[in-house]
C-alpha positions, 0 to 999 in steps of 0.5 A: 641466826640473822637476828643475832647478827642484827642485834650485834651479838657475834663471836668476838664482839665481847673481845673487841669491846674489852680491847676498845676499853683497855686501849684507853688505859694503855694510852693513859699509861703511855702518856704518863710515861711521856710526862715523866720523861719530859719532867725528868728532862726539865721540859716543864711545858711538855710534861704538863701537856702530857699529864693533861692528855694522860688524865683525859685518856684515863677519864675516857677509859673510866667512862667507857668502862662504866658504860660497859658495866651497865650494859650500854652500847659503846 
């Protein structure tokens, strides 16, 4: 039992890993919404920055998802 805990295999570990990956996609969607609202209200500068942040969140989510599928530690 102690050996399993040292290796990182515990109850809820998979759920935490899944949530920690999906939070990046939720963040990307939220920043995309901010970008759309900024552009709708003709705030071009804020819209471009929010779009860039959304793209970074999306790239991070895809990167961590790829690592998780390969079975590597996050």
